[in-house]
BALO-258230 format. One record per atom (N, C-alpha, C, O): residue in three letters; x, y, z. Coordinates in pm, whole numbers, plus 32768, in hexadecimal, padded with zeros to 4 digits. Layout:
ALAXYZ
...
# end
This chain:
MET80CB848078B3
MET814F848F78EE
MET81A5841678C7
MET817783A478C9
GLU8221843078A4
GLU827D83C37884
GLU8296836F7901
GLU829983A37971
PHE82A782EB78ED
PHE82B98293795F
PHE833282BB79B4
PHE832C82B67A2F
ARG839F82E47973
ARG8415830A79C0
ARG83F883827A19
ARG843383917A85
ASP839D83DA79ED
ASP8377844D7A3F
ASP832184227AB5
ASP832F84577B23
VAL82C983C17A9E
VAL8278838C7B0C
VAL82D383547B78
VAL82BF83707BEF
VAL833783067B50
VAL839282C87BB1
VAL83DE83327BFF
VAL83EA83297C79
ARG841283967BBA
ARG846483FB7BFC
ARG8413845A7C54
ARG8447848F7CB6
ARG839684707C31
ARG834584CF7C7D
ARG82FE84917CF4
ARG82C884D87D49
ARG82FE840C7CFC
ARG82B683CE7D6B
ARG82F583F27DF0
ARG836C83DF7E06
ARG82A284277E49
ARG82C984477ED1
ARG825584207F2D
ARG81E2841A7F00
MET827384057FAB
MET820883ED800A
MET81D184748038
MET821984C58073
VAL8151848A801D
VAL810F8508803E
VAL80C084F580BE
VAL8072849680CB
ARG80D48550811E
ARG809C853E81A3
ARG803885A981CC
ARG800D85AD823F
ARG801286018170
ARG7FA986648189
ARG7F6286828105
ARG7FA1868C809C
TYR7EDB8690810C
TYR7E8B86988094
TYR7E2F87128096
TYR7E0787418100
ALA7E0E8743801E
ALA7DB087B18010
ALA7D228780802B
ALA7D0587098022
ASP7CCB87DE804B
ASP7C4087BE8069
ASP7BF187B27FE7
ASP7B9A88037FC8
ARG7C1387487F9B
ARG7BD1872C7F1A
ARG7BC086977F0D
ARG7C1A864B7F32
PRO7B4E86697ED9
PRO7B3C85D87EC7
PRO7B9085A47E53
PRO7BBC85F07DFD
VAL7BA485227E53
VAL7BE584DE7DE2
VAL7B7A84B97D7D
VAL7B1284817DA1
ASP7B9484D97D00
ASP7B3784B47C94
ASP7B22841D7C97
ASP7B8383D17C91
PRO7AA483EF7C9F
PRO7A8B835D7CA4
PRO7AC983127C2F
PRO7AF482A07C3F
ASP7ACD83507BB9
ASP7B07830C7B45
ASP7B9D82F77B57
ASP7BD482917B2F
VAL7BDE83597B95
VAL7C6E834D7BB0
VAL7C8682DE7C15
VAL7CE1828D7C05
LEU7C3582D97C7D
LEU7C43826F7CE2
LEU7C2D81E77CA1
LEU7C7581887CBF
ASP7BC981DD7C4A
ASP7BAF815E7C07
ASP7C2581347BAF
ASP7C4480BD7BA5
ARG7C6781957B6F
ARG7CDC81727B1F
ARG7D4C813C7B77
ARG7D9180DD7B51
ALA7D5F81787BEB
ALA7DC681467C46
ALA7DA880B77C72
ALA7E0380657C7C
LEU7D2A809A7C8B
LEU7D0380147CB5
LEU7D147FB07C44
LEU7D407F3F7C5A
ASP7CF27FDA7BC9
ASP7D057F827B56
ASP7D987F637B42
ASP7DBC7EF17B26
HIS7DEC7FC87B50
HIS7E7C7FB17B41
HIS7EAE7F517BAD
HIS7EFE7EF87B92
ALA7E7E7F627C28
ALA7EA77F087C95
ALA7E827E787C76
ALA7ECB7E1C7C9A
SER7E107E657C35
SER7DE27DDC7C16
SER7E3C7D987BB0
SER7E357D1E7B9D
ARG7E927DE67B6E
ARG7EEB7DB07B08
ARG7F787D997B3B
ARG7FD47D7F7AED
ALA7F8A7DA17BBE
ALA800D7D857BF9
ALA80327CF37BE3
ALA7FD97C9F7BD4
PRO80B47CD47BE2
PRO80DC7C477BDA
PRO809D7BF57C49
PRO80837C277CB7
SER80847B757C2B
SER80447B1D7C8C
SER807E7A917C7C
SER806B7A527C14
ALA80C37A617CE2
ALA810379DE7CDC
ALA809B79737CBB
ALA803579667CFF
GLY80B879267C52
GLY805A78BE7C29
GLY7FD478F37BFB
GLY7F7378A97BF1
PHE7FCE79777BE0
PHE7F5179BA7BC0
PHE7EE8799A7C2A
PHE7E7279847C0B
THR7F1679977CA7
THR7EBD797A7D17
THR7E5279E47D26
THR7DDE79C47D43
GLN7E777A617D11
GLN7E1B7AD27D20
GLN7DDE7AD57DAC
GLN7D657ADF7DBD
GLY7E387ACD7E0E
GLY7E0B7ACF7E98
GLY7DF97B5B7ED0
GLY7DE07B6B7F48
LEU7E057BC17E7C
LEU7DF87C4B7EA6
LEU7D667C757EAC
LEU7D177C527E55
GLU7D447CC17F14
GLU7CC47D077F1A
GLU7CE07D937F4F
GLU7D427DA97F96
LEU7C887DF27F2B
LEU7C9E7E7E7F4C
LEU7C257EB67F95
LEU7BB57EB37F61
LEU7C3B7EE9800C
LEU7BD17F2F8055
LEU7BDF7FC38036
LEU7C4680008055
VAL7B787FFD7FFA
VAL7B7C80887FCE
VAL7B2380DC802A
VAL7AAD80C0803A
LEU7B5D81418064
LEU7B16819A80BF
LEU7B1D82278085
LEU7B868267808D
ASP7AB08257804B
ASP7AB082DC800E
ASP7A3883308038
ASP7A1B83977FFB
GLU79F3830380A0
GLU798A835380DD
GLU79C2838B8160
GLU7A08834381A8
PRO79A484098181
PRO79DF844581FA
PRO79CB83F28279
PRO7A2783E682CA
GLY795483B98289
GLY793B83698300
GLY799282ED8306
GLY79C082C78372
ASP79A982AE8293
ASP79FE8236828E
ASP7A8F825982A9
ASP7AD5821082F0
VAL7ABD82C8826F
VAL7B4882F28287
VAL7B5C8312831B
VAL7BC182EC8355
ALA7AFC83588357
ALA7B06837883E6
ALA7B0982F9843A
ALA7B5582F0849A
ARG7AB782978414
ARG7AB48219845F
ARG7B3781CF8452
ARG7B63818C84B0
PHE7B7781D983DD
PHE7BFA819B83CC
PHE7C5E81D28431
PHE7CA581868472
TRP7C638257843E
TRP7CC48292849B
TRP7C9F8274852C
TRP7CF782628580
GLU7C1F826F854A
GLU7BF6824A85D1
GLU7C2581BD85F4
GLU7C4C81A28665
ALA7C2181648591
ALA7C4780D885A9
ALA7CDD80C385AC
ALA7D0E806D85F5
THR7D288112855E
THR7DB680F4854A
THR7E1581518594
THR7E8C8133859D
ALA7DE481BF85C7
ALA7E3B821D8610
ALA7E15821C86A3
ALA7DA1820A86C7
ASP7E78822F86F9
ASP7E5E82338788
ASP7E0282A887A9
ASP7E0C8314876F
ALA7DA782918807
ALA7D4B82FA8830
ALA7D9A83738862
ALA7DF6836588B1
GLY7D7583E68833
GLY7DB88461885E
GLY7E3B847B8817
GLY7E7F84DE8836
ALA7E61842587B9
ALA7EDF843B8771
ALA7ED784C08727
ALA7E7784DA86E0
ASP7F3D85138739
ASP7F3E859686FA
ASP7FCE85C086E1
ASP801485ED873B
ASN7FF985B08665
ASN807E85DE863E
ASN8077860785AC
ASN801085F6856B
ALA80E4863E8579
ALA80E2867284F1
ALA80C08606848B
ALA80788620842A
TRP80F3858C84A2
TRP80D985208442
TRP804584FC843F
TRP800884FB83D4
ILE800C84E084B2
ILE7F8284B084B6
ILE7F21851F848D
ILE7EBE8503844A
SER7F3C859C84B5
SER7EE18607848F
SER7EE3861E83F8
SER7E7D863F83BD
GLY7F58860D83B9
GLY7F5F861B8329
GLY7F1E85A782E1
GLY7ED485BB8281
MET7F39852E830E
MET7F0384B882CB
MET7E6A84B282D4
MET7E2984808279
ARG7E3284E4833F
ARG7DA184E6834F
ARG7D5B853D82E7
ARG7CE2853282D5
THR7DA6859482A3
THR7D6885EB823F
THR7D4F85A381BA
THR7D0F85DC8162
ALA7D81852981AB
ALA7D6E84DF812D
ALA7CDB84BE8119
ALA7C9A848C8175
PRO7CA484DA80A3
PRO7C1784BA808A
PRO7BFD84278068
PRO7B8A83FC8065
ALA7C6883DB804F
ALA7C55834D802B
ALA7CC682FA8065
ALA7D398326806D
VAL7CA48281808C
VAL7D04821F80BE
VAL7CE8819A807A
VAL7C75816E8075
VAL7D51815C8046
VAL7D4580D7800A
VAL7D9A8077805B
VAL7E11808E8070
VAL7D5D800B8089
VAL7DA47FA680D9
VAL7DB37F278087
VAL7D507EE3806E
PRO7E2E7F06805B
PRO7E437E868016
PRO7E457E14807C
PRO7E8A7E1B80E1
LEU7DFA7DAC805F
LEU7DF47D3680B6
LEU7E197CBC8065
LEU7DFD7CB47FEE
THR7E5A7C5D80A8
THR7E827BE38063
THR7E537B6A80B3
THR7E307B748128
SER7E547AF88070
SER7E2A7A7B80B0
SER7E997A1380A0
SER7EB079E28032
ARG7EDB79F3810C
ARG7F4079898106
ARG7F01790580DB
ARG7F3C78BA808E
GLU7E8A78EA810C
GLU7E47786C80ED
GLU7E2C785F8058
GLU7E3477F18021
ALA7E0D78CD8016
ALA7DF578C67F85
ALA7E7278987F3C
ALA7E69784B7EDC
TYR7EE778C67F68
TYR7F65789E7F28
TYR7F86780C7F46
TYR7FB177C27EEE
LEU7F7077E37FC4
LEU7F8C77567FE6
LEU7F2E76FA7F99
LEU7F58768F7F6C
ASP7EAF77227F8B
ASP7E5076D27F3E
ASP7E7976CA7EAB
ASP7E7676607E6D
ARG7E9F773D7E73
ARG7EC377407DE5
ARG7F3976E57DC9
ARG7F3A769E7D65
TYR7F9E76E87E20
TYR801776997E07
TYR800876077E2F
TYR806375B77E1C
ALA7F9375E47E67
ALA7F7375567E7C
ALA7F2C751A7E04
ALA7F1374A27E01
GLU7F0A756D7DA0
GLU7EC8753B7D28
GLU7F2A74E77CD4
GLU7FA474F57CE3
PRO7EF574927C7C
PRO7F4A74317C35
PRO7FBF746E7BE8
PRO802A74317BE2
ASP7FAF74E57BAE
ASP801C751D7B5E
ASP808E75527BB3
ASP80F975727B80
LYS8077755D7C37
LYS80E175887C93
LYS810E75157CED
LYS818674FB7CFA
GLY80AF74D17D2A
GLY80CD74547D6E
GLY80FC745B7DFE
GLY812973F67E33
TRP80F374CF7E3E
TRP811D74D87ECA
TRP80A574B57F22
TRP806C750B7F66
THR808174367F1F
THR8003740C7F5F
THR800774167FF8
THR7F9E74158038
ASP807E741F8032
ASP8084742B80C4
ASP806474B880F5
ASP805474CF816C
ARG805B75178097
ARG803A75A380B7
ARG809975DC8120
ARG806F762A8175
ASP811575B78119
ASP817775E2817C
ASP81AC766D8158
ASP81EC767C80F0
PRO819576D381AC
PRO81C97759818E
PRO8262775C8188
PRO829C77B6814B
GLY82A376FB81C8
GLY833476F681C7
GLY837076DC813E
GLY83E776F2812A
ARG831F76AD80DE
ARG835076978056
ARG836D771C800E
ARG83B977207FAD
TRP832F7786803D
TRP833878067FF7
TRP83BA784D801C
TRP83D5785F8093
PRO840B78777FB9
PRO848678BE7FDA
PRO846B7943801F
PRO84B8796D8075
VAL840079847FF9
VAL83CC79FA803E
VAL833379F28038
VAL82FE79AE7FE1
PRO82EC7A348092
PRO82597A2C8091
PRO821F7A838020
PRO82087AFA8031
TYR82097A447FAD
TYR81DE7A907F38
TYR81557ACF7F49
TYR81327B297EFD
TRP81067AA37FAA
TRP80867AE47FC2
TRP809D7B747FED
TRP804B7BCB7FCE
TYR810A7B8F8034
TYR812C7C1A8057
TYR816F7C627FE3
TYR81537CD77FC8
VAL81C97C1D7F9E
VAL82117C5A7F2E
VAL81AF7C8D7EC5
VAL81BA7CFF7E98
ASP81507C3A7E9E
ASP80F17C607E36
ASP809C7CD77E63
ASP80817D317E13
ALA80717CD77EE0
ALA80217D477F12
ALA80737DC77F14
ALA803E7E337EF8
GLY80F47DBC7F36
GLY814A7E317F33
GLY81577E6A7EA8
GLY81587EE47E96
MET81617E137E44
MET816A7E447DB9
MET80E87E877D8F
MET80EA7EE97D44
ALA80777E547DBD
ALA7FF77E947DA0
ALA7FF17F1F7DDF
ALA7FC07F7E7DA1
ALA80227F2A7E5A
ALA80247FAC7E9D
ALA807A800F7E51
ALA805780847E45
LEU80EC7FE17E1C
LEU814380397DCE
LEU80FA806C7D52
LEU810B80E07D2C
LEU80AB80177D12
LEU806080447C9D
LEU7FFA80B17CC2
LEU7FE2810C7C72
VAL7FBF80A87D38
VAL7F6681137D66
VAL7FB681957D78
VAL7F8982007D4F
LEU802C818B7DB5
LEU808082017DC9
LEU80A882407D43
LEU80A482BA7D33
GLN80CD81EC7CE4
GLN80F882207C62
GLN8083825C7C14
GLN809382C07BCF
THR800E821F7C1F
THR7F9982577BDD
THR7F7882E07C16
THR7F53833B7BCC
ALA7F8582EF7C9A
ALA7F6D83727CD7
ALA7FC583DC7C99
ALA7F9584497C77
VAL804683C07C89
VAL80A284207C4C
VAL8077843E7BBD
VAL807384B27B94
ASP805783D87B72
ASP803183E87AE6
ASP7FB4843E7AD8
ASP7FA384837A73
GLU7F5C843A7B3D
GLU7EDF84857B38
GLU7EEB850E7B7D
GLU7E8885557B8C
GLY7F6585327BA6
GLY7F7885B37BE6
GLY7F4F85B87C78
GLY7F3886247CAF
LEU7F4685447CB8
LEU7F20853B7D45
LEU7F99851B7D9C
LEU800685007D6A
GLY7F8485217E1E
GLY7FE784F17E7D
GLY7FB484737EC0
GLY7F3C845A7EC3
ALA801084247EF7
ALA7FEB83A97F3C
ALA805883857F9F
ALA80CA83B37F94
CYS803483328000
CYS809683068064
CYS80748278808F
CYS8002825B80B3
PHE80D88221808C
PHE80C9819980C0
PHE80FD8196814E
PHE816781CE816A
PHE80B4815581A7
PHE80DD814C8234
PHE80A280CD8270
PHE804A808E8235
GLY80D480A782E4
GLY80A9802C8323
GLY803C8042838B
GLY803280AC83C8
ILE7FEA7FDC839E
ILE7F8A7FDA840C
ILE7FD07F978482
ILE7FFB7F258476
PRO7FDC7FDB84F5
PRO80227F9E8567
PRO7FE47F17858C
PRO7F6A7F088589
PRO80387EB485AE
PRO80037E2E85CC
PRO7F937E2E8634
PRO7F337DE38628
GLU7FA17E828699
GLU7F3B7E848703
GLU7EB97EC586D5
GLU7E557EBF871D
ARG7EB87F03865E
ARG7E407F43862B
ARG7DFC7EF285BE
ARG7D947F1A858A
VAL7E377E7F8599
VAL7DFC7E2E852E
VAL7D747DF78559
VAL7D157DF8850A
ALA7D697DC685D5
ALA7CE87D908603
ALA7C7B7DFB8603
ALA7C0E7DE085D2
PRO7C937E748639
PRO7C2B7EDC862E
PRO7C0A7F00859D
PRO7B967F1C857D
PHE7C6E7EFE8546
PHE7C547F1784B8
PHE7BF87EAC847E
PHE7B987ECC8439
ARG7C167E2D849B
ARG7BC07DC18469
ARG7B307DD38499
ARG7AD17DC7844C
GLU7B237DF18518
GLU7A9C7DFF8552
GLU7A527E748513
GLU79DA7E6B84F9
ALA7A987EE284FD
ALA7A577F5B84C8
ALA7A207F45843C
ALA79BA7F818417
PHE7A637EF083EC
PHE7A3D7EE28361
PHE7A137E53833B
PHE79FF7E3782C4
GLY7A057DFA839D
GLY79D67D728380
GLY7A367D20832E
GLY7A0C7CCC82DF
VAL7AB87D38833F
VAL7B1D7CF182F0
VAL7B317C64832A
VAL7B4A7C5783A2
PRO7B267BFB82D9
PRO7B397B72830D
PRO7BC67B5D8344
PRO7C247BA1831C
ASP7BD27AFE83A0
ASP7C527AE383E0
ASP7CBD7AB28380
ASP7D347AC5839A
ASP7C957A738311
ASP7CF97A3D82B5
ASP7D267AA3824C
ASP7D757A8181F5
ARG7CF57B1E8254
ARG7D247B8981FC
ARG7D857BE0824B
ARG7D647C1482B5
LEU7DFD7BEE8215
LEU7E6A7C30825D
LEU7E817CBA8222
LEU7EA47CC481AC
PRO7E6E7D27826F
PRO7E887DAC823B
PRO7F1F7DC18229
PRO7F6E7DA98284
VAL7F447DEF81B3
VAL7FD17E078194
VAL7FE47E9E818A
VAL80027ED3811F
GLY7FD27EE381FA
GLY7FDD7F7381FB
GLY7F5F7FB581C6
GLY7EF67F7581BB
ALA7F6B803581A5
ALA7EFD8084816E
ALA7F3980F38119
ALA7FAD8118812A
VAL7EE8812980BE
VAL7F1381968067
VAL7EAF82078071
VAL7E3981F48055
THR7EDD827E809A
THR7E8982F48093
THR7E9783328009
THR7F0183297FCA
LEU7E2C83707FDA
LEU7E2A83AF7F56
LEU7DE384367F5F
LEU7D8184457FA9
GLY7E1584967F15
GLY7DD385187F0F
GLY7E25857D7EC3
GLY7E92855E7E92
HIS7DF085F67EB8
HIS7E3A86647E7A
HIS7E9E869B7EE0
HIS7E7C86B07F54
ARG7F1786B27EB4
ARG7F7E86E67F0E
ARG7F53876C7F49
ARG7F1987C07F04
ALA7F70877E7FC8
ALA7F5887FF8008
ALA7FC788607FE2
ALA803488377FB9
ASP7FAB88E27FF0
ASP801289477FD4
ASP8088893A8033
ASP80FA8950800C
THR806C891680B1
THR80D688FB8111
THR80EE88668115
THR808E88198116
PRO816A88398116
PRO818787AB8100
PRO8165874D8172
PRO815D86D5815C
GLY8152877F81EC
GLY813A8725825C
GLY81BC86F38298
GLY82278729827C
ALA81B2868C82EB
ALA822686588333
ALA8292862B82D0
ALA827485EB826B
ALA830D864D82EF
ALA837D86248299
ALA8394858F82A5
ALA838785558311
GLY83B585518236
GLY83D384C28236
GLY846784A88241
GLY84B78505824A
SER848B84298241
SER85188403824F
SER8573843C81E3
SER85E484608203
PRO854684478163
PRO85A1847D80FE
PRO85D2850A811B
PRO863B853380EA
SER85868556816D
SER85B485DC818E
SER862B85D881ED
SER8673863B81FC
ARG863F8565822D
ARG86AD8558828D
ARG871B84F9825F
ARG878684F4829B
ARG86FF84AF81F7
ARG875F844C81C7
ARG8773845D8131
ARG8714847D80E9
ARG87ED84498103
ARG880784548074
ARG87DA83D6802D
ARG87D7836A8069
ARG87B783E37FAF
ARG8796836F7F5D
ARG8818832E7F2F
ARG886F83717EF7
ARG882682AD7F47
ARG889F82677F1C
ARG88A782677E84
ARG884482497E42
PRO891A82897E4B
PRO892682857DB9
PRO892181F57D86
PRO893F81977DCE
VAL88F981E87D09
VAL88EB81647CCB
VAL896D81157CD7
VAL896A809B7CEB
ALA89DE81587CCA
ALA8A5F81137CCF
ALA8A7580CA7D53
ALA8AC080697D58
GLU8A3480F97DBF
GLU8A4180B67E41
GLU89E5803D7E4D
GLU89FC7FE57EA0
LEU897D80387DFC
LEU89187FCF7E08
LEU89337F587DAD
LEU890D7EE77DCB
VAL89747F737D3E
VAL897F7F0F7CD3
VAL8A047EC57CDD
VAL8A6E7F037CEB
HIS89FE7E417CD5
HIS8A757DEC7CD5
HIS8A707D9D7C51
HIS8A177D4A7C3E
ARG8ACC7DB57BFA
ARG8ACA7D777B76
ARG8B2A7CFF7B73
ARG8BA17D0B7B91
GLY8AF37C8C7B4F
GLY8B467C157B41
GLY8B5B7BCA7BC2
GLY8B507B507BC3
ARG8B797C0F7C2F
ARG8B897BD27CB3
ARG8B807C3F7D1C
ARG8B887CB67CFD
TRP8B6F7C157D99
TRP8B657C767E07
TRP8BE97CBE7E18
TRP8C547C817E1B
GLN8BDF7D427E24
GLN8C567D937E39
GLN8C407DEC7EB1
GLN8BDA7E317EBA
ALA8C9D7DEC7F0D
ALA8C907E3C7F87
ALA8CA87ECF7F65
ALA8CA17F247FBE
# end
């Protein structure tokens, strides 16, 4: 598929067919994620891959409220695979304290934005784009703050690894599932987003 087609076809898919994801396809998505930009080549990204039914079920038990039942959650639970990108702020602070960077005080305030999250977000986008390229559907979503501790406990995730959302993967269902925001909001045209030369109201 041409890259421009991958970009245009990407949508958040919220319901999946009862078919597994080819392990080779999943591995390609993970390999692509590992090639995301990384500030200072810190490589603070790690990926928790859940592609066994018991692991996927445990993920939803940990991250969704008990008894939660709505169109979104019932559709998302049909995904045969979940990938959780995790980042380490400490890895970035350590890397930038090295001699070639020189921020020996390890002060997070030096960072214009927290690149440990930015880099993980770019890795997640590569997983989403790989899904489209492979003819799959995917959806990026957040783990509620109050559910992060149960998620850590369920999967033995260390305290210094920060989950930056999660990505469901699978074959699109014939019925699309819960409607997303684009069904209710128009996409802003490029002319509204781009300011050439200087800011224009």
